[in-house]
C-alpha positions in Angstrom: 8.7 -171.7 -100.1 12.4 -171.4 -99.5 12.8 -175.1 -99.4 11.1 -175.5 -102.7 13.2 -173.0 -104.5 16.4 -174.7 -103.0 15.0 -178.1 -104.2 14.4 -176.7 -107.6 17.9 -175.3 -107.8 19.3 -178.7 -106.6 17.4 -180.5 -109.2 18.8 -178.3 -112.0 22.3 -178.9 -110.7 21.8 -182.6 -110.6 20.3 -182.7 -114.1 23.1 -180.5 -115.3 25.7 -182.8 -113.8 24.1 -185.7 -115.6 24.1 -183.8 -118.8 27.8 -183.0 -118.4 28.5 -186.8 -117.8 26.6 -187.8 -120.8 28.1 -185.1 -123.1 31.7 -186.5 -122.0 30.6 -190.0 -122.7 29.1 -189.2 -125.8 32.1 -187.2 -127.0 34.7 -189.7 -125.9 32.7 -192.7 -127.2 32.1 -191.3 -130.7 35.7 -189.9 -130.9 37.0 -193.2 -129.8 34.9 -195.1 -132.3 36.0 -192.7 -135.0 39.8 -193.3 -134.1 39.1 -197.1 -134.4 37.5 -196.6 -137.8 40.3 -194.3 -138.9 43.1 -196.7 -138.0 41.4 -199.9 -139.0 42.9 -199.8 -142.4 39.9 -199.3 -144.5 39.7 -197.5 -147.9 39.2 -194.1 -146.4 39.7 -192.4 -143.1 36.9 -189.9 -143.9 34.1 -191.8 -142.0 36.5 -192.2 -139.0 37.3 -188.4 -139.0 33.4 -187.6 -139.4 32.8 -189.7 -136.3 35.4 -187.9 -134.4 34.1 -184.5 -135.4 30.5 -185.4 -134.8 31.3 -186.8 -131.4 33.4 -183.8 -130.2 30.8 -181.3 -131.5 27.8 -182.9 -130.0 29.5 -183.9 -126.9 30.5 -180.3 -126.2 27.0 -179.1 -127.0 25.6 -181.6 -124.5 28.1 -180.8 -121.8 27.6 -177.2 -122.5 23.9 -177.3 -121.8 24.7 -179.2 -118.7 27.1 -176.6 -117.4 24.4 -174.0 -118.2 21.8 -176.2 -116.2 24.3 -176.3 -113.3 24.8 -172.4 -113.5 21.0 -171.8 -113.5 20.6 -174.2 -110.5 23.2 -172.3 -108.6 21.6 -169.0 -109.5 18.1 -170.2 -108.4 19.5 -171.3 -105.0 21.2 -167.8 -104.8 17.8 -166.2 -105.5 19.4 -164.3 -108.5 16.7 -162.7 -110.7 18.2 -163.9 -114.0 18.1 -167.5 -112.8 14.3 -167.4 -112.3 13.7 -166.6 -116.0 16.5 -168.9 -117.2 14.8 -171.7 -115.1 11.5 -171.1 -116.7 13.0 -171.1 -120.2 15.0 -174.3 -119.4 11.9 -175.9 -118.0 10.0 -175.1 -121.1 12.7 -176.5 -123.3 13.0 -179.7 -121.3 9.4 -180.6 -122.1 10.8 -181.6 -125.4 12.9 -184.3 -123.9 10.1 -186.9 -123.5 9.7 -188.9 -121.2 12.5 -187.4 -118.9 11.5 -183.7 -119.3 7.8 -184.3 -118.5 8.3 -186.4 -115.3 
């Protein structure tokens, strides 16, 4: 049973690391696209600024959830009581990310 709990914690940490990477890529990609749109010399810089804000906000949210998953994984591996409940909640929420969360 100890090996299974350690494996679940490791999987949460891997998933969290992927989430942090995806959040960084999303944020940098959208912000970069917004900068290109803002400097391109169009009529308005508003769409570019909107892309920058959306990229930074959603990138930070995705990376924040990834950091929480890493923390839950570390807590599960350390047998913390809060991590068991958090792992079950995160597992239930991950069911909404079809097809990855249901695999």
